[in-house]
MARTI-330011 format. One record per residue: x, y, z of N, C-alpha, C, O, CB in turn. Coordinates in steps of 0.1 Angstrom, whole numbers, padded with zeros to 4 digits, always signed. Glycine has a CB too. Example, Ala and Ser with C-alpha at 12.3 -4.5 7.8 and 13.67 -1.06 7.14 Angstrom:
+0132-0057+0078+0123-0045+0078+0132-0033+0078+0142-0033+0085+0113-0045+0090+0128-0022+0071+0137-0011+0071+0129+0000+0079+0134+0011+0080+0141-0006+0057
This chain:
+0187-0135+0020+0181-0137+0032+0183-0149+0044+0184-0160+0039+0170-0139+0028+0185-0149+0054+0185-0157+0057+0174-0159+0071+0170-0151+0078+0197-0157+0057+0173-0168+0071+0163-0176+0079+0165-0173+0101+0176-0173+0108+0168-0196+0073+0155-0171+0104+0162-0168+0119+0166-0153+0122+0173-0149+0131+0178-0177+0122+0160-0147+0113+0166-0130+0112+0154-0120+0113+0143-0123+0117+0175-0127+0095+0160-0103+0107+0150-0098+0108+0148-0089+0093+0143-0078+0092+0151-0090+0121+0151-0093+0088+0150-0085+0073+0137-0079+0070+0126-0083+0073+0153-0096+0061+0144-0063+0061+0138-0054+0056+0139-0052+0040+0148-0046+0035+0141-0044+0063+0129-0056+0033+0128-0056+0022+0122-0040+0015+0114-0034+0023+0120-0068+0020+0124-0036+0006+0124-0021+0000+0120-0029-0016+0124-0037-0024+0143-0010+0002+0108-0020-0015+0104-0024-0032+0098-0012-0037+0086-0008-0036+0093-0038-0034+0108-0007-0045+0103+0007-0051+0099+0008-0069+0108+0006-0077+0118+0019-0047+0090+0010-0070+0084+0010-0087+0083+0025-0091+0089+0034-0085+0068+0003-0089+0076+0027-0102+0081+0036-0110+0074+0050-0106+0063+0049-0101+0078+0033-0124+0078+0058-0106+0072+0074-0106+0056+0074-0110+0053+0073-0122+0081+0084-0118+0046+0076-0097+0035+0077-0104+0027+0067-0106+0018+0068-0114+0037+0083-0113+0032+0052-0095+0026+0043-0088+0015+0048-0080+0004+0043-0081+0034+0036-0080+0016+0056-0073+0007+0063-0066+0002+0052-0054-0009+0048-0054-0005+0068-0076+0012+0048-0044+0007+0035-0038+0002+0046-0029-0010+0043-0029+0018+0021-0033+0002+0055-0022+0000+0067-0012-0020+0062-0015-0029+0062-0006+0010+0088-0020-0022+0060-0028-0036+0064-0028-0046+0047-0029-0058+0045-0033-0037+0077-0045-0035+0039-0025-0044+0027-0027-0050+0022-0010-0044+0023+0001-0034+0014-0036-0061+0017-0013-0067+0012+0001-0063+0001+0005-0063-0003+0017-0081+0011+0002-0057-0006-0005-0050-0015+0006-0040-0026-0001-0042-0033-0011-0064-0023+0016-0031-0026+0004-0017-0032+0000-0009-0044+0008-0003-0044+0019-0009-0020+0001-0012-0057-0003-0006-0069+0006+0010-0072+0002+0014-0064-0007-0016-0084+0003+0013-0076+0004+0026-0082+0002+0027-0101+0004+0023-0108+0013+0035-0074+0014+0032-0103-0006+0026-0123-0001+0044-0133-0006+0050-0130-0016+0005-0133-0021+0047-0140+0002+0059-0149+0001+0054-0165-0001+0050-0175+0005+0068-0147+0014+0059-0161-0012+0054-0175-0013+0067-0190-0015+0079-0188-0012+0043-0173-0026+0065-0200-0019+0070-0209-0020+0075-0213-0038+0066-0209-0046+0063-0217-0012+0088-0223-0045+0089-0221-0055+0075-0227-0060+0076-0223-0071+0101-0225-0058+0065-0233-0059+0054-0238-0065+0044-0224-0067+0034-0225-0073+0049-0251-0055+0050-0213-0062+0042-0201-0062+0025-0201-0053+0015-0195-0055+0039-0199-0079+0030-0213-0042+0018-0212-0029+0025-0203-0018+0036-0202-0012+0013-0230-0021+0013-0196-0018+0012-0184-0007+0012-0188+0006+0003-0194+0011+0000-0175-0008+0026-0184+0013+0029-0188+0023+0027-0178+0039+0027-0183+0050+0042-0193+0020+0026-0165+0035+0030-0155+0041+0024-0137+0036+0029-0130+0027+0045-0158+0038+0015-0134+0043+0011-0125+0038+0012-0116+0046+0006-0119+0057+0002-0126+0034+0020-0099+0046+0015-0086+0052+0010-0080+0048+0009-0078+0036+0021-0080+0056+0004-0072+0057-0003-0060+0052-0006-0051+0061-0002-0057+0072-0015-0062+0045-0012-0037+0064-0012-0029+0075-0004-0024+0081+0003-0016+0075-0017-0033+0082-0002-0029+0094+0012-0021+0104+0023-0028+0098+0032-0020+0095+0011-0022+0123+0026-0043+0096+0035-0051+0086+0047-0044+0080+0059-0044+0083+0027-0055+0075+0038-0035+0071+0046-0029+0059+0044-0012+0062+0037-0007+0071+0038-0036+0041+0051-0004+0052+0053+0013+0050+0053+0013+0036+0060+0008+0028+0068+0021+0056+0041+0022+0036+0038+0025+0020+0038+0040+0018+0033+0048+0026+0022+0020+0015+0045+0042+0007+0045+0058+0007+0044+0056-0011+0044+0046-0017+0062+0067+0016+0044+0072-0019+0039+0071-0029+0041+0057-0042+0033+0052-0049+0042+0084-0033+0056+0054-0040+0061+0046-0048+0066+0032-0044+0066+0021-0050+0071+0053-0053+0070+0035-0030+0080+0023-0021+0069+0020-0009+0061+0027-0003+0097+0031-0013+0072+0005-0010+0065-0004-0001+0079-0010+0007+0087-0019+0002+0054-0015-0011+0081-0005+0019+0086-0014+0032+0081-0022+0039+0073-0019+0047+0090-0009+0041+0088-0036+0036+0083-0045+0042+0098-0052+0056+0109-0054+0052+0075-0055+0029+0092-0054+0069+0095-0061+0077+0093-0071+0082+0082-0073+0087+0094-0058+0082+0101-0078+0083+0099-0095+0088+0109-0098+0100+0121-0096+0103+0104-0106+0074+0095-0105+0107+0100-0109+0122+0110-0119+0123+0114-0120+0111+0091-0114+0129+0118-0128+0131+0127-0137+0134+0115-0154+0128+0119-0164+0122+0132-0134+0153+0101-0151+0135+0093-0160+0138+0088-0160+0121+0083-0171+0117+0081-0156+0151+0089-0151+0113+0087-0156+0104+0095-0160+0093+0090-0166+0083+0080-0152+0103+0105-0156+0093+0119-0158+0086+0118-0175+0090+0115-0184+0082+0135-0147+0092+0119-0177+0099+0120-0188+0104+0116-0203+0099+0121-0214+0102+0115-0186+0113+0105-0198+0091+0100-0214+0081+0098-0212+0069+0090-0219+0062+0085-0221+0085+0109-0199+0063+0106-0198+0044+0119-0211+0045+0128-0214+0053+0111-0177+0032+0111-0215+0030+0115-0227+0022+0132-0218+0020+0135-0206+0016+0102-0230+0005+0142-0232+0024+0153-0227+0013+0148-0237-0001+0139-0245-0002+0172-0232+0019+0159-0232-0013+0172-0220-0015+0162-0210-0014+0162-0202-0005+0183-0219-0030+0153-0209-0022+0144-0193-0020+0129-0194-0023+0122-0203-0029+0150-0179-0033+0126-0180-0016+0113-0174-0018+0104-0166-0029+0112-0158-0035+0112-0168-0010+0095-0166-0033+0091-0155-0040+0079-0144-0033+0071-0147-0025+0087-0161-0054+0083-0128-0040+0079-0121-0032+0068-0117-0044+0069-0122-0055+0089-0110-0023+0057-0107-0041+0050-0103-0047+0039-0097-0042+0030-0105-0037+0049-0110-0053+0037-0076-0044+0029-0072-0040+0017-0070-0049+0018-0069-0061+0033-0065-0035+0007-0068-0042-0006-0067-0049-0011-0055-0043-0009-0054-0031-0016-0080-0046-0017-0046-0048-0028-0030-0044-0039-0031-0048-0041-0041-0055-0026-0016-0051-0050-0021-0044-0061-0020-0049-0062-0002-0042-0060+0002-0031-0072-0033-0043-0065+0004-0057-0068+0019-0057-0081+0024-0047-0091+0018-0044-0070+0023-0071-0078+0032-0046-0093+0039-0040-0105+0037-0047-0115+0037-0040-0093+0053-0040-0104+0035-0062-0116+0042-0074-0117+0024-0078-0123+0020-0089-0107+0057-0092-0111+0012-0067-0113-0003-0068-0106-0010-0080-0108-0021-0083-0128-0005-0069-0094+0001-0088-0088-0004-0097-0077-0014-0092-0070-0009-0082-0083+0007-0106-0074-0025-0094-0063-0032-0090-0049-0035-0092-0047-0033-0104-0066-0039-0089-0040-0039-0088-0030-0037-0097-0016-0047-0090-0017-0051-0079-0026-0019-0099-0004-0051-0096+0002-0061-0088+0019-0056-0094+0021-0048-0103-0006-0080-0092+0027-0062-0088+0039-0062-0088+0043-0076-0099+0036-0086-0100+0043-0061-0073+0060-0073-0106+0060-0087-0110+0067-0095-0100+0073-0089-0091+0067-0090-0125+0066-0109-0102+0073-0116-0088+0089-0120-0091+0095-0128-0099+0064-0132-0083+0091-0114-0082+0109-0118-0078+0109-0129-0066+0101-0132-0057+0119-0102-0071+0125-0136-0068+0128-0148-0062+0140-0137-0053+0148-0129-0057+0134-0163-0075+0138-0141-0043+0150-0144-0032+0156-0157-0023+0151-0168-0019+0146-0137-0022+0170-0148-0022+0174-0161-0014+0177-0166-0003+0186-0160+0003+0181-0165-0017+0171-0180+0003+0164-0181+0017+0181-0190+0017+0184-0197+0008+0144-0190+0019+0189-0189+0029+0196-0197+0036+0198-0200+0054+0201-0192+0063+0206-0193+0031+0196-0213+0053+0198-0216+0065+0207-0209+0073+0217-0205+0067+0199-0227+0065+0205-0208+0089+0209-0203+0097+0216-0211+0104+0211-0222+0105+0201-0197+0102+0231-0211+0112+0237-0217+0123+0225-0217+0134+0221-0227+0140+0251-0209+0127+0222-0207+0135+0217-0204+0151+0203-0206+0149+0197-0195+0147+0219-0188+0159+0195-0218+0149+0180-0219+0144+0172-0216+0153+0162-0223+0153+0175-0232+0139+0172-0208+0161+0160-0202+0168+0160-0189+0173+0171-0184+0177+0156-0210+0180+0151-0183+0174+0140-0171+0177+0150-0172+0193+0150-0180+0202+0117-0176+0176+0160-0154+0191+0161-0152+0203+0155-0139+0203+0150-0131+0196+0174-0154+0207+0160-0139+0217+0153-0129+0229+0153-0110+0224+0148-0102+0231+0164-0132+0247
């Protein structure tokens, strides 16, 4: 991923994960120390049975740390049970045009 861009992440989980039965879904981005720096939920993500799609804006990507960011999903099912994904690392690269464009 490049800073100052608008990437989409598609997080696919095993069949039967039933994310559409979750009352809350969160996708967190963190630095290499594991500190959360951005959390998305609600309208910023789309959730189906076993897929979460995450849409980042230029404003959200401009301050992501290089050389990488960690991503993890957490969700709470309607019965109160909580689950999470593995933490994955994604490369973050500098963009020569370091400004938010209209």
